[in-house]
C-alpha positions, 0 to 999 in steps of 0.5 A: 131585792132580787137575789144575785146569781152566785159567782162561778167556780173553776178548777185550779189546774189539776189540783181539784180545788174549786176557786171562785171567780173572782177571788180576794186578794189580801194585800190591801187589808194587810197594809192598811194601818189606820186606827180603823184597820181591823174593823175595815178589814172585817167589813171588807171580807164580810162583804166579799164573803156575802157576795160569794167569794170563796177564794182568799190569798194572803202572804206574810209579807202583806202588812208583815203578818197583819194580812194573814192574821186579819184574813185568818180571823175572818175565815175562822168564822166559816167552815174550813171546807167552805173556802180555798186559802193560799199563802206564800213562802219566801220571807220570814217576819222578824219579830212577828207581832201586830203593828210591826211595819219595820222593813228591816224585820223582813228577811228572805229565806228560801231554804228548806228550814226557812220554808218549813218555819214560814209555813208553821208561823203562817198556820199560827197567824191564820189560825188553821191547821192546813193551807190549800195552796202554798206559793213561793213568793217573789223569786223574780229579777225585779225583787232580787236584781243580781241576786235573782239566780241565787234566790231562784236556785234556793227556791228550787233546791230548798223551798220546793222540796220542803213544800213537796214534803208538806203536800205529802203530809197533807198540810198543803194541797197544792204547790205553786209560785206567786211571781210578777214575771212570767219568764221566771215562772216558766223557767221554774215550772220546766224544772219541777212540776208545780200545780199553779201559778199566781202571776201578778200584773203581767197578763192583762189588756195592756200586757199580753206577752205572757199569752204568746208562750206562757199561758199555752205552756201552762195549758199544755201542763195542766198548770192552773193560773191565778191572775193578780193585778188585772187592772195593772195597778189601777188604770184599767179600772179608773180609765184614763184620768188624772193621776191613773196608775200603771204598774205602781207609777203614773201612767205614761202618755203612750199607756194613757193613749192605749187605754183611751183606744181600748175604752173607745172600742169597749164603749161601742159595745156598752162594756165598762173598761174594768169589765173588759179587763177582768173578762180578758184575763179569764179567756185564757184557758189555764186561768182559773180565777182573777184576784183584783186588789181592793182596799175598800167595800166601795172598791169591792162593789165596783169589782163585783159589778165588773165581774157580774156584767157580760161581755159580747164576743164581738168586742174581742174581734173588734179589739183584734181588728183595732190592733189592741189584743192578739187574735 
């Protein structure tokens, strides 16, 4: 069997952390609640590691602690210096025990005390003594509605200084945000110096607003970007098929039509839609890596095939000419 080339690594902003391209998103392994969930999580992460993935992202919220426990259990079998690990703060899980899926046990807390407690509990669930990247999670309007300004203030005055203390102590190496709205990320980064941002679902072939202002801002300030949700929750991997999802809901006709147009251009160059979706976000200067959500080994293998394929530069020119991406 021909040995595959290892996946490339890129530095995340100015952190000195080298992340694999792509990385592993720990959301699906946390939310899996079938009887075989533990074994399937192990199987998926073993396959990701064997393929060369060395950046793993998780959060207390994913599966109400299950993601951190499952990711941590797997990573405990690897040398600590051989991977990059990120997790998040902003939610406390009460009580924290395997199998607890009761939403009422999740409490937002962006205070200094809450964040210090969150990191301590994450370290315990992960079974490690340090976290490479700590991300302040979901301080956006979609999550908090009219409470968003107050949550933003709490994160700025409580969470960020707490993480800065932990960074000075060497318990974390980088401070960032894990948010779905780029405008909120930019507002926060203008107020305090963040090292990196995980932007989910808002920089893709179908959502390009961030490229007008936000990605240039990050490049100018040395802020590393990790892009989550490059398939916009499914349709940029599956294509325009019945039941295709866009932003966690059935895709509307205008989205499906746009996907068909992108696919038609990609077909002219022999490029699969998913390959174009991954390659597009990785073209942005501040983007270090991308973490597509995969729930099964089969989905992982599809994403790995997308990631290993090459894209001719002429494809981008053709998409610009068709009015489907910005120049």
